NUMI-215015 format. One record per residue (C-alpha): x, y, z; residue number from 1; residue in one letter. Coordinates in nm, 3 decimals. Layout:
# NUMI-215015
        xx        yy        zz   num   residu
         X         Y         Z   NUM        A
...
This chain:
# NUMI-215015
        xx        yy        zz   num   residu
     1.424    -1.694    -3.182     1        G
     1.545    -1.371    -3.032     2        L
     1.910    -1.342    -3.140     3        P
     2.068    -1.034    -2.987     4        G
     1.737    -0.923    -2.836     5        K
     1.649    -0.857    -2.474     6        K
     1.305    -0.893    -2.314     7        V
     1.220    -0.707    -1.994     8        F
     1.038    -0.932    -1.744     9        I
     0.887    -0.849    -1.406    10        E
     0.911    -1.188    -1.226    11        P
     0.651    -1.114    -0.957    12        S
     0.370    -1.043    -1.207    13        S
     0.471    -1.228    -1.525    14        C
     0.301    -1.565    -1.580    15        S
     0.514    -1.879    -1.598    16        M
     0.389    -1.945    -1.951    17        A
     0.521    -1.612    -2.081    18        I
     0.836    -1.637    -1.870    19        F
     0.920    -1.976    -2.022    20        D
     0.874    -1.842    -2.375    21        L
     1.170    -1.609    -2.330    22        V
     1.512    -1.779    -2.353    23        P
     1.718    -1.733    -2.034    24        P
     1.991    -1.539    -2.218    25        E
     1.730    -1.284    -2.338    26        C
     1.569    -1.214    -2.001    27        R
     1.617    -0.882    -1.822    28        V
     1.447    -0.900    -1.483    29        K
     1.337    -0.597    -1.287    30        G
     1.063    -0.361    -1.179    31        L
     0.866    -0.177    -1.447    32        S
     0.995     0.182    -1.466    33        P
     0.641     0.294    -1.553    34        V
     0.520     0.175    -1.214    35        E
     0.801     0.358    -1.036    36        T
     0.736     0.684    -1.222    37        F
     0.362     0.660    -1.155    38        K
     0.417     0.598    -0.782    39        A
     0.603     0.927    -0.724    40        A
     0.324     1.184    -0.728    41        K
     0.418     1.533    -0.841    42        N
     0.318     1.857    -0.672    43        E
     0.001     1.898    -0.880    44        K
    -0.108     1.539    -0.818    45        E
    -0.054     1.576    -0.442    46        I
    -0.258     1.896    -0.445    47        E
    -0.540     1.704    -0.613    48        G
    -0.514     1.414    -0.369    49        L
    -0.549     1.655    -0.076    50        A
    -0.856     1.810    -0.240    51        S
    -1.015     1.470    -0.308    52        A
    -0.940     1.356     0.047    53        S
    -1.109     1.662     0.194    54        K
    -1.421     1.611    -0.016    55        K
    -1.442     1.241     0.058    56        D
    -1.389     1.308     0.429    57        S
    -1.680     1.553     0.424    58        L
    -1.903     1.290     0.265    59        A
    -1.808     1.027     0.524    60        L
    -1.857     1.271     0.811    61        C
    -2.204     1.349     0.677    62        E
    -2.282     0.978     0.671    63        L
    -2.155     0.914     1.025    64        L
    -2.353     1.211     1.159    65        A
    -2.668     1.077     0.992    66        L
    -2.615     0.726     1.130    67        L
    -2.570     0.858     1.484    68        E
    -2.905     1.033     1.441    69        D
    -3.086     0.734     1.290    70        Q
    -2.958     0.419     1.456    71        V
    -3.154     0.298     1.755    72        G
    -3.461     0.514     1.695    73        K
    -3.780     0.349     1.815    74        A
    -3.973     0.465     1.509    75        D
    -3.882     0.453     1.145    76        G
    -3.686     0.204     0.937    77        E
    -3.333     0.147     1.059    78        R
    -3.051     0.147     0.804    79        P
    -2.900    -0.178     0.679    80        T
    -2.544    -0.251     0.574    81        E
    -2.649    -0.235     0.208    82        A
    -2.853     0.084     0.241    83        S
    -2.562     0.255     0.418    84        V
    -2.327     0.152     0.135    85        A
    -2.570     0.298    -0.119    86        D
    -2.611     0.616     0.085    87        L
    -2.234     0.660     0.107    88        M
    -2.216     0.658    -0.272    89        G
    -2.500     0.911    -0.298    90        E
    -2.337     1.150    -0.051    91        L
    -2.004     1.115    -0.229    92        R
    -2.154     1.195    -0.568    93        K
    -2.267     1.536    -0.435    94        K
    -1.903     1.640    -0.405    95        Q
    -1.742     1.837    -0.690    96        P
    -1.548     1.638    -0.952    97        L
    -1.668     1.304    -0.810    98        C
    -1.686     1.024    -1.065    99        V
    -1.801     0.750    -0.825   100        G
    -1.671     0.489    -0.583   101        D
    -1.313     0.366    -0.615   102        S
    -1.429     0.018    -0.504   103        F
    -1.751    -0.137    -0.366   104        P
    -1.807    -0.004    -0.013   105        T
    -1.753    -0.249     0.272   106        I
    -2.035    -0.173     0.517   107        S
    -2.038    -0.424     0.801   108        S
    -2.204    -0.469     1.139   109        V
    -2.115    -0.692     1.436   110        G
    -1.975    -1.029     1.327   111        P
    -1.967    -0.918     0.964   112        N
    -1.713    -0.650     1.054   113        S
    -1.471    -0.933     1.137   114        A
    -1.479    -1.039     0.768   115        V
    -1.205    -0.827     0.610   116        V
    -1.347    -0.814     0.256   117        H
    -1.715    -0.843     0.345   118        Y
    -1.966    -0.715     0.091   119        R
    -2.330    -0.663     0.195   120        P
    -2.615    -0.815    -0.005   121        E
    -2.954    -0.644     0.012   122        K
    -3.152    -0.961     0.083   123        K
    -2.929    -1.101     0.357   124        S
    -2.741    -0.811     0.519   125        C
    -2.769    -0.703     0.880   126        R
    -2.937    -0.399     1.032   127        T
    -2.727    -0.145     1.221   128        L
    -2.771    -0.176     1.597   129        E
    -2.662     0.048     1.882   130        R
    -2.499    -0.239     2.068   131        D
    -2.270    -0.351     1.785   132        Q
    -1.956    -0.234     1.608   133        I
    -2.001    -0.078     1.263   134        F
    -1.710    -0.074     1.016   135        L
    -1.715     0.113     0.686   136        I
    -1.433     0.086     0.431   137        D
    -1.503     0.315     0.137   138        T
    -1.329     0.522    -0.126   139        G
    -1.399     0.765    -0.406   140        G
    -1.273     0.844    -0.752   141        Q
    -1.249     1.216    -0.820   142        Y
    -1.103     1.383    -1.125   143        K
    -0.841     1.527    -0.891   144        D
    -0.764     1.213    -0.688   145        G
    -0.844     0.873    -0.541   146        T
    -0.930     0.787    -0.179   147        T
    -0.959     0.482     0.046   148        D
    -1.086     0.541     0.402   149        I
    -1.196     0.310     0.684   150        T
    -1.354     0.410     1.012   151        R
    -1.491     0.186     1.286   152        T
    -1.756     0.326     1.518   153        V
    -1.988     0.222     1.798   154        H
    -2.318     0.406     1.828   155        L
    -2.394     0.285     2.180   156        G
    -2.190     0.157     2.475   157        D
    -1.895    -0.060     2.366   158        P
    -1.754    -0.337     2.581   159        T
    -1.417    -0.305     2.753   160        A
    -1.275    -0.562     2.510   161        E
    -1.396    -0.366     2.207   162        Q
    -1.241    -0.050     2.346   163        R
    -0.909    -0.225     2.409   164        R
    -0.898    -0.373     2.058   165        F
    -0.985    -0.036     1.903   166        Y
    -0.730     0.155     2.109   167        T
    -0.452    -0.091     2.024   168        R
    -0.535    -0.052     1.653   169        V
    -0.550     0.326     1.691   170        L
    -0.211     0.332     1.865   171        Q
    -0.059     0.142     1.573   172        G
    -0.229     0.372     1.324   173        H
    -0.087     0.676     1.504   174        M
     0.256     0.512     1.531   175        G
     0.282     0.474     1.155   176        L
     0.129     0.816     1.084   177        A
     0.389     0.984     1.308   178        R
     0.686     0.793     1.166   179        A
     1.010     0.965     1.067   180        V
     1.245     0.745     0.864   181        F
     1.545     0.767     0.629   182        P
     1.467     0.812     0.260   183        D
     1.436     0.474     0.089   184        G
     1.326     0.277     0.398   185        T
     1.116    -0.022     0.287   186        P
     0.762    -0.079     0.413   187        G
     0.869    -0.400     0.586   188        L
     1.070    -0.192     0.836   189        M
     0.777     0.040     0.913   190        L
     0.520    -0.237     0.959   191        D
     0.606    -0.302     1.323   192        M
     0.507     0.056     1.411   193        L
     0.149    -0.038     1.326   194        A
     0.154    -0.379     1.497   195        R
     0.360    -0.327     1.813   196        Q
     0.073    -0.242     2.047   197        H
    -0.137    -0.532     1.919   198        L
     0.158    -0.768     1.962   199        W
     0.188    -0.664     2.327   200        R
    -0.159    -0.809     2.379   201        D
    -0.092    -1.116     2.163   202        G
    -0.308    -0.974     1.884   203        L
    -0.242    -0.933     1.512   204        N
    -0.415    -0.893     1.176   205        Y
    -0.381    -1.107     0.866   206        G
    -0.344    -0.843     0.597   207        H
    -0.097    -0.577     0.494   208        G
    -0.073    -0.243     0.673   209        T
    -0.061    -0.022     0.365   210        G
    -0.078    -0.032    -0.014   211        H
     0.020     0.215    -0.282   212        G
    -0.257     0.420    -0.444   213        M
    -0.310     0.606    -0.770   214        G
    -0.407     0.963    -0.851   215        A
    -0.743     0.921    -1.025   216        Y
    -0.623     0.573    -1.115   217        L
    -0.628     0.237    -0.936   218        N
    -0.707     0.239    -0.565   219        V
    -0.441    -0.034    -0.529   220        H
    -0.114     0.041    -0.706   221        E
     0.245    -0.061    -0.666   222        G
     0.523    -0.093    -0.644   223        P
     0.552    -0.023    -0.269   224        M
     0.356    -0.148     0.028   225        G
     0.377    -0.163     0.407   226        I
     0.341    -0.505     0.565   227        G
     0.500    -0.842     0.633   228        G
     0.428    -0.869     1.006   229        G
     0.155    -1.125     0.965   230        T
     0.390    -1.401     0.842   231        V
     0.735    -1.533     0.940   232        P
     1.043    -1.412     0.756   233        G
     1.081    -1.748     0.580   234        S
     0.749    -1.691     0.404   235        T
     0.858    -1.347     0.282   236        I
     1.193    -1.483     0.162   237        M
     1.013    -1.746    -0.047   238        G
     0.753    -1.513    -0.198   239        N
     0.857    -1.295    -0.494   240        E
     0.559    -1.063    -0.463   241        R
     0.611    -1.001    -0.091   242        M
     0.980    -0.928    -0.143   243        K
     0.904    -0.691    -0.429   244        R
     0.633    -0.497    -0.244   245        V
     0.760    -0.491     0.114   246        Y
     1.127    -0.428     0.027   247        L
     1.048    -0.151    -0.221   248        Q
     1.197     0.178    -0.094   249        P
     0.951     0.446     0.014   250        L
     1.028     0.774    -0.160   251        K
     0.895     1.129    -0.156   252        A
     0.560     1.152    -0.336   253        G
     0.452     0.794    -0.266   254        N
     0.081     0.779    -0.179   255        Y
    -0.003     0.496     0.060   256        V
    -0.276     0.375     0.293   257        S
    -0.234     0.323     0.668   258        N
    -0.479     0.052     0.774   259        E
    -0.403    -0.165     1.077   260        P
    -0.689    -0.373     1.215   261        G
    -0.787    -0.654     1.449   262        C
    -1.066    -0.906     1.408   263        Y
    -1.242    -1.133     1.656   264        K
    -1.409    -1.400     1.445   265        D
    -1.785    -1.417     1.482   266        G
    -1.798    -1.109     1.705   267        D
    -1.652    -0.784     1.571   268        F
    -1.373    -0.630     1.367   269        G
    -1.172    -0.309     1.394   270        I
    -0.989    -0.127     1.115   271        R
    -0.874     0.235     1.084   272        I
    -0.751     0.351     0.744   273        E
    -0.632     0.687     0.620   274        S
    -0.433     0.803     0.319   275        D
    -0.079     0.940     0.351   276        L
     0.180     1.101     0.123   277        V
     0.553     1.061     0.186   278        V
     0.714     1.405     0.230   279        I
     1.055     1.534     0.351   280        P
     1.090     1.565     0.730   281        A
     1.269     1.835     0.928   282        Q
     1.515     1.673     1.169   283        T
     1.772     1.820     1.407   284        Q
     2.052     1.613     1.257   285        Y
     2.124     1.437     0.928   286        Q
     2.340     1.135     0.994   287        M
     2.424     0.871     0.736   288        G
     2.389     1.085     0.425   289        G
     2.017     1.020     0.370   290        R
     1.741     1.276     0.412   291        D
     1.457     1.180     0.642   292        C
     1.096     1.138     0.537   293        M
     0.763     1.148     0.716   294        T
     0.395     1.137     0.617   295        F
     0.145     1.407     0.529   296        D
    -0.187     1.277     0.666   297        Y
    -0.459     1.366     0.412   298        L
    -0.775     1.199     0.550   299        T
    -0.994     1.424     0.769   300        L
    -1.239     1.199     0.956   301        V
    -1.242     1.186     1.340   302        P
    -1.170     0.871     1.538   303        M
    -1.449     0.717     1.745   304        C
    -1.425     0.870     2.093   305        R
    -1.639     0.611     2.277   306        V
    -1.407     0.334     2.155   307        L
    -1.088     0.496     2.288   308        I
    -0.956     0.363     2.619   309        D
    -0.770     0.673     2.735   310        T
    -0.594     0.474     3.008   311        A
    -0.393     0.294     2.739   312        L
    -0.270     0.588     2.534   313        I
     0.045     0.785     2.613   314        S
     0.066     1.165     2.655   315        P
     0.234     1.192     2.312   316        D
    -0.044     0.989     2.151   317        E
    -0.309     1.202     2.320   318        R
    -0.132     1.516     2.195   319        L
    -0.122     1.383     1.839   320        W
    -0.488     1.282     1.848   321        L
    -0.605     1.617     1.985   322        D
    -0.392     1.795     1.725   323        G
    -0.535     1.580     1.447   324        Y
    -0.892     1.647     1.558   325        H
    -0.823     2.020     1.573   326        E
    -0.691     1.999     1.216   327        K
    -1.004     1.810     1.106   328        V
    -1.235     2.073     1.257   329        W
    -1.044     2.369     1.111   330        K
    -1.022     2.202     0.768   331        S
    -1.390     2.106     0.737   332        L
    -1.601     2.346     0.941   333        E
    -1.591     2.615     0.671   334        G
    -1.770     2.378     0.432   335        A
    -2.047     2.309     0.685   336        L
    -2.198     2.653     0.742   337        T
    -2.527     2.615     0.549   338        S
    -2.847     2.505     0.733   339        P
    -2.851     2.171     0.551   340        E
    -2.518     2.084     0.716   341        H
    -2.621     2.172     1.073   342        T
    -2.637     1.808     1.184   343        R
    -2.294     1.726     1.037   344        T
    -2.139     2.041     1.181   345        R
    -2.271     1.966     1.531   346        E
    -2.154     1.606     1.505   347        W
    -1.809     1.715     1.387   348        L
    -1.775     1.967     1.671   349        R
    -1.845     1.695     1.929   350        R
    -1.625     1.438     1.752   351        A
    -1.322     1.669     1.744   352        T
    -1.326     1.800     2.100   353        E
    -1.004     1.737     2.298   354        P
    -0.996     1.407     2.481   355        L
    -0.936     1.579     2.815   356        G
    -0.765     1.424     3.116   357        L
């Protein structure tokens, strides 16, 4: 028995067997304070996350520049999904303080890119082709931070449908990245910013929009998350985990992913993912007694220009995208001055040029 004792229980993660062992009068239900403390990154941790993001972005840019050079060549062996995943790890390990991958790289071509958690196998994976979508979802563990980045590219001439899907995903990604919201707003309320443009076309994606992340810890951490728009409200109301994650207030220092997508089964998939930190926002007014928050966008990898349908994006979106690409160039070009980085530097210069009219 437990006379006079109390046992702290987190209902969304505790097993029924353990839950039933604790008498009802002894149960104290709630969210682990350790998880809450860990989720609010301090100034030093955020500094490390920015450093890790820059290094991992450099590695991914180097990979994308190399693929543009290799794919579709008449001579030589073309890269496969598995060989690209291996190469990503090799390029990452060249970066200072890198420990390794934060999860197995998702490297997927054509119809495989429509499989959200696809993992390539050497004996059965596909070869990269100029006429197909390529999606890479990859992340690194560094002694100063953890990353999780996804970029979708086309190394040839995409179809109009592929460009529309990509642009709708990109608009949602930008919508969330640009968000300004009162302190403590839950991720459920921000989720529509990432889905609204897809919904206009009757499109959606069946996974969350963002998850919490650690600082040289787990690539998926709680307690907060951004999502809920893939299911009806009745499902969320009946699911303890969804309520816990998607109703958890977002606070300064939270480190989250921003990863909307869209997948056409058997054909192609689109996902764009970057890593964000919640920071205070400067607003003209302060109504309601709560400070406003926004996101510091840490990932520095360009979007795929040939997949952007500029007829769909607004002037504000174009301005944000051009500003982001300018930031990417200014942040990375200083690390690409040696002769060995000529290819990556030239690729980055082209990839970050203004969209134009």
